[in-house]
C-alpha positions in Angstrom: -17.6 3.6 -31.0 -15.6 3.5 -27.8 -13.9 1.4 -25.1 -17.3 0.2 -23.8 -18.1 -1.3 -27.1 -14.9 -3.3 -27.0 -15.6 -4.3 -23.5 -19.0 -5.8 -24.5 -17.4 -7.7 -27.4 -14.7 -9.0 -25.0 -17.4 -10.2 -22.5 -19.2 -12.1 -25.3 -16.0 -13.7 -26.5 -14.4 -14.7 -23.1 -15.5 -17.5 -20.8 -16.9 -16.1 -17.5 -13.8 -17.0 -15.4 -11.5 -15.3 -17.9 -13.6 -12.1 -18.1 -14.0 -12.0 -14.4 -10.2 -12.2 -14.0 -9.9 -9.2 -16.3 -12.7 -7.2 -14.9 -12.8 -8.0 -11.2 -11.7 -6.0 -8.2 -11.2 -6.6 -4.5 -14.0 -7.2 -2.1 -17.2 -5.6 -3.1 -15.3 -3.7 -5.8 -15.8 -0.4 -4.1 -12.4 0.9 -5.1 -12.8 -0.2 -8.7 -16.0 1.7 -9.0 -14.5 4.8 -7.2 -11.8 5.0 -9.8 -14.5 5.3 -12.5 -16.8 7.6 -10.5 -14.1 10.0 -9.5 -13.0 10.5 -13.1 -16.6 11.1 -14.2 -17.0 13.8 -11.5 -14.1 15.9 -12.8 -14.8 18.7 -15.2 -12.6 20.1 -17.9 -12.7 23.8 -18.7 -12.9 24.7 -22.4 -11.1 27.8 -23.7 -12.2 29.3 -27.0 -10.9 31.4 -29.9 -7.4 29.8 -29.6 -5.3 28.6 -32.5 -5.5 24.8 -32.4 -4.6 24.2 -36.0 -1.6 22.1 -34.9 -1.9 19.6 -32.1 1.2 17.9 -30.5 0.4 14.9 -28.2 4.0 13.9 -27.7 5.9 13.9 -24.4 9.5 13.2 -23.4 10.2 10.7 -20.5 13.6 9.6 -19.4 15.1 10.9 -22.6 12.7 9.0 -24.9 10.0 10.5 -27.0 6.5 9.1 -26.7 4.0 10.0 -29.4 1.1 9.9 -26.9 1.0 10.6 -23.1 -0.1 7.1 -22.2 1.5 3.7 -22.0 0.5 0.1 -21.5 0.3 -0.9 -17.9 1.8 -4.2 -16.8 -0.9 -6.8 -16.8 -0.5 -10.5 -16.1 -1.9 -13.6 -17.9 -2.3 -11.7 -21.2 -2.0 -15.1 -23.0 -5.3 -16.1 -21.4 -7.2 -13.6 -23.6 -5.4 -14.4 -26.9 -2.5 -16.7 -27.6 0.8 -14.7 -27.5 -1.2 -11.8 -26.0 1.9 -10.1 -24.6 3.5 -10.0 -28.0 0.4 -8.7 -29.7 0.1 -5.8 -27.3 3.8 -5.0 -27.5 3.7 -4.8 -31.3 0.6 -2.5 -31.2 2.3 -0.3 -28.6 5.4 0.0 -30.8 3.2 1.1 -33.7 1.5 3.7 -31.5 4.8 5.0 -30.2 4.2 4.3 -26.5 5.9 2.0 -24.0 4.8 -1.5 -23.3 5.3 -2.8 -19.7 5.9 -6.5 -19.5 4.6 -8.1 -16.3 6.5 -10.6 -14.2 3.3 -12.6 -14.7 3.6 -12.6 -18.5 3.1 -15.6 -20.6 5.7 -14.9 -23.2 9.5 -15.0 -22.7 10.8 -11.4 -22.4 13.4 -12.2 -25.0 10.7 -13.2 -27.5 8.7 -10.0 -26.8 11.9 -8.0 -27.5 12.6 -9.9 -30.7 9.1 -9.3 -32.1 8.3 -5.8 -30.8 10.8 -3.0 -31.7 9.4 -0.3 -29.3 10.0 1.1 -25.9 10.1 -1.8 -23.5 9.6 -1.5 -19.7 9.8 -4.4 -17.2 7.4 -4.7 -14.3 8.9 -6.6 -11.3 7.2 -8.6 -8.5 9.6 -9.7 -5.8 8.7 -13.2 -4.6 10.2 -14.8 -1.5 13.0 -16.3 -3.6 14.7 -13.2 -4.7 16.9 -15.1 -7.2 13.9 -15.2 -9.5 13.7 -11.4 -9.6 17.5 -11.2 -10.0 17.5 -13.4 -13.1 14.5 -11.6 -14.6 16.3 -8.2 -14.2 19.5 -9.6 -15.7 17.8 -11.1 -18.7 15.6 -8.0 -19.3 18.6 -5.6 -19.3 20.4 -7.8 -21.8 17.3 -7.9 -24.0 17.0 -4.1 -24.1 14.4 -3.2 -21.4 15.6 0.0 -19.8 13.0 1.0 -17.2 12.0 -1.1 -14.3 8.5 -0.8 -12.7 8.8 -2.1 -9.2 5.2 -2.9 -8.0 5.0 -2.4 -4.2 1.3 -2.7 -3.3 0.9 -6.5 -3.3 2.4 -7.7 -0.1 -0.6 -9.9 -0.1 -3.3 -10.5 -2.7 -6.5 -8.6 -2.6 -9.7 -10.5 -1.7 -10.9 -11.1 -5.2 -14.3 -12.8 -4.9 -14.9 -13.4 -8.5 -11.7 -15.5 -8.8 -12.5 -17.4 -5.7 -16.1 -18.2 -6.8 -14.8 -19.3 -10.2 -12.1 -21.5 -8.8 -9.5 -19.7 -10.8 -6.2 -21.1 -9.7 -3.1 -22.9 -10.9 -2.8 -25.7 -11.8 -6.0 -25.1 -13.7 -8.7 -27.7 -13.1 -12.1 -26.6 -14.4 -15.1 -27.7 -12.4 -18.5 -28.6 -13.9 -19.8 -25.1 -14.2 -16.6 -23.8 -15.8 -16.5 -26.7 -18.2 -20.1 -25.9 -19.3 -19.1 -22.2 -19.7 -16.2 -23.2 -21.8 -18.5 -25.2 -24.1 -20.5 -22.0 -24.6 -17.4 -20.2 -25.9 -16.1 -22.4 -28.8 -14.3 -19.5 -30.5 -12.2 -18.9 -27.4 -11.6 -22.6 -27.0 -10.6 -23.1 -30.7 -7.8 -20.5 -30.5 -6.1 -22.6 -27.8 -6.4 -25.9 -29.7 -3.2 -27.8 -29.5 -1.7 -25.3 -27.1 -0.9 -25.8 -23.4 -2.6 -23.6 -20.8 -0.6 -20.3 -20.5 2.0 -20.3 -17.8 4.4 -17.8 -16.3 7.1 -18.0 -18.9 9.8 -15.8 -17.2 10.1 -17.4 -13.8 12.8 -19.7 -15.0 16.0 -18.4 -16.5 16.2 -21.0 -19.2 13.2 -21.8 -21.4 13.6 -25.5 -21.1 13.6 -25.5 -17.3 10.2 -26.3 -15.8 8.8 -24.2 -13.0 7.0 -25.9 -10.2 3.3 -25.6 -9.9 3.8 -24.2 -6.4 5.9 -21.3 -7.7 3.4 -20.5 -10.5 0.5 -20.6 -8.0 2.4 -18.3 -5.7 2.8 -15.7 -8.4 -0.9 -16.0 -9.4 -1.9 -15.5 -5.8 0.7 -12.7 -5.4 2.5 -14.5 -2.5 5.4 -11.9 -2.4 8.4 -11.2 -0.3 6.9 -9.4 2.7 10.3 -8.3 3.9 10.6 -6.0 0.9 10.9 -2.5 2.5 12.4 0.9 1.6 15.9 -0.3 2.1 15.3 -3.0 -0.5 15.6 -0.3 -3.2 19.4 -0.5 -2.8 19.1 -4.3 -3.6 17.1 -3.4 -6.8 19.7 -0.8 -7.8 22.5 -3.4 -7.4 20.8 -5.6 -10.1 19.3 -2.9 -12.4 21.3 -0.2 -14.3 18.3 1.8 -15.7 15.6 3.9 -14.2 13.4 2.5 -11.4 9.8 3.5 -11.2 7.9 2.7 -8.0 4.3 1.6 -8.7 1.5 1.4 -6.2 1.9 4.6 -4.3 -1.1 6.5 -2.9 0.0 8.3 0.2 2.1 11.5 -0.3 4.5 10.5 2.5 5.3 7.3 0.6 5.8 9.3 -2.5 8.3 11.6 -0.7 10.1 8.5 0.7 10.4 6.9 -2.7 12.1 10.0 -4.1 14.4 10.2 -1.0 15.3 6.5 -1.6 16.3 7.2 -5.2 13.2 6.3 -7.3 13.3 7.9 -10.8 9.5 7.9 -11.1 6.2 7.1 -9.3 3.0 5.5 -10.5 0.0 6.6 -8.4 -2.1 3.4 -8.4 -4.5 1.3 -6.4 -3.8 -1.6 -8.7 -7.0 -1.0 -10.6 -9.1 -1.5 -7.4 -7.8 -5.1 -7.1 -6.0 -4.8 -3.7 -7.6 -2.7 -0.9 -11.3 -2.1 -1.6 -11.4 1.0 0.6 -8.4 2.7 -1.0 -9.0 6.1 -2.5 -9.4 6.6 -6.2 -6.1 7.0 -7.9 -7.1 10.3 -9.6 -8.1 11.7 -6.1 -4.7 10.7 -4.6 -2.8 12.2 -7.6 -2.8 15.9 -6.7 -1.4 15.4 -3.2 1.4 13.2 -4.6 2.2 15.8 -7.3 2.3 18.6 -4.7 4.5 16.6 -2.3 7.0 15.5 -5.0 7.1 19.0 -6.5 8.6 18.0 -9.8 11.5 16.0 -8.5 10.5 12.9 -10.6 7.8 12.3 -13.2 4.4 11.1 -11.7 2.4 8.6 -13.6 -1.1 7.3 -12.8 -3.4 4.4 -13.6 -6.8 3.2 -12.5 -10.2 3.7 -14.3 -9.0 5.5 -17.4 -11.3 4.8 -20.4 -11.1 7.8 -22.7 -8.9 10.7 -24.0 -10.9 13.0 -21.8 -9.9 10.8 -18.8 -6.2 11.1 -19.9 -6.6 14.9 -20.1 -8.0 15.0 -16.6 -4.9 13.3 -15.2 -2.5 15.5 -17.2 -4.4 18.6 -16.1 -3.8 17.5 -12.5 -0.1 17.0 -12.8 0.5 13.5 -14.2 3.2 13.1 -16.7 1.4 10.2 -18.4 -1.4 7.6 -17.8 -1.0 3.8 -17.8 -3.8 1.8 -19.4 -4.7 -1.7 -18.3 -8.2 -3.0 -18.8 -9.0 -1.0 -22.0 -6.0 -2.6 -23.7 -7.2 -6.1 -22.6 -10.7 -5.4 -23.9 -9.2 -4.6 -27.3 -7.0 -7.7 -27.2 -9.9 -10.0 -26.2 -12.3 -8.5 -28.7 -10.2 -8.5 -31.8 -6.6 -9.5 -31.0 -3.8 -7.2 -32.2 -6.2 -5.2 -34.4 -8.3 -4.6 -31.3 -5.4 -3.1 -29.4 -4.6 -0.9 -32.4 -8.2 0.3 -32.3 -7.8 1.2 -28.6 -4.8 3.3 -29.3 -6.4 5.0 -32.4 -9.6 5.9 -30.5 -7.8 7.2 -27.5 -5.5 9.3 -29.6 -8.4 10.8 -31.6 -10.4 11.4 -28.4 -7.4 13.1 -26.7 -6.8 15.3 -29.8 -10.5 16.3 -29.9 -10.4 17.1 -26.2 -7.3 19.2 -26.5 -8.9 21.2 -29.4 -12.1 21.8 -27.4 -10.0 22.9 -24.4 -7.9 25.2 -26.6 -4.6 23.4 -25.8 -2.1 22.8 -28.6 0.4 20.6 -26.7 0.6 18.4 -23.7 2.6 21.1 -21.9 -0.3 23.5 -22.3 -2.7 20.9 -21.2 -0.5 20.2 -18.1 -0.6 23.9 -17.2 -3.7 22.9 -15.2 -7.0 24.5 -14.1 -8.7 27.1 -16.1 -5.5 28.6 -17.7 
């Protein structure tokens, strides 16, 4: 029926430590819950007796046409939910006509994703202490046809994620007794990985046959990043990337203005799905201030807590160009693999179209007009 149904199926299918990695937030998960609550508390104003016989959900971003005003957010360790998870999501996104953002923490080589998914491909970048890793990833991605870089800037240190700590989720993976018992209760999940190694971060090395140390992999899982990364580092990014640069993880309007001044081509208003600072504001609450401050200079995207077409409409109504989706995509992937991701896109598209008809809006431009117009 909806994303919640897929979430329940995913929870039954996944071992606890895997579902907790997908679902969890920082601290007491206040921010995660605020994302959901803030969206629930927003109303949409229906307008009646308008011709809605034709609905256009497409938008244009950076000269590319998206069929829908949402995209796949960069999420790491997708191969933990289903083997080749990154590739399965990318193929579904291509069919839906929306971008797929490949995470630095992906489990599939970026070249293989490009070979198997002929859609819009964006690259998300974490900058670790050894910047040569980021440089080789950017170089390979541009060669493979990725054209937009999503620079994530809100992980100078990992959020305090209690679920992962309690579950002992770390690299190298060594399950304790309780985790081993939990794995035994999830034979279907275990069976899909039979004969396969535990997923690793496939893009940290430039060459597929070059092993990456356990320390470097653990550093990425724990988000041990380059804490010298500052505004003047955008010039370093520009030196290694020819395409658009979108800065992800902005909440404060002053930071948004600074990003534009430093040459960012777009901004993602995001609190990292409530996984970083537990007292951070809900992304949808921060969105209007950022939109007002940037004043149309660059497109503003948003993520955090979006579960329906109505949620997407609420963001567009408040000035977002598009919404990035994380957990709902992973619920679909875990519940039913590639077909589950297709189902997420289909349901969100149908729900958005229904919402637009009930609001009397024929296009995303009309929806983005805002308020009660």
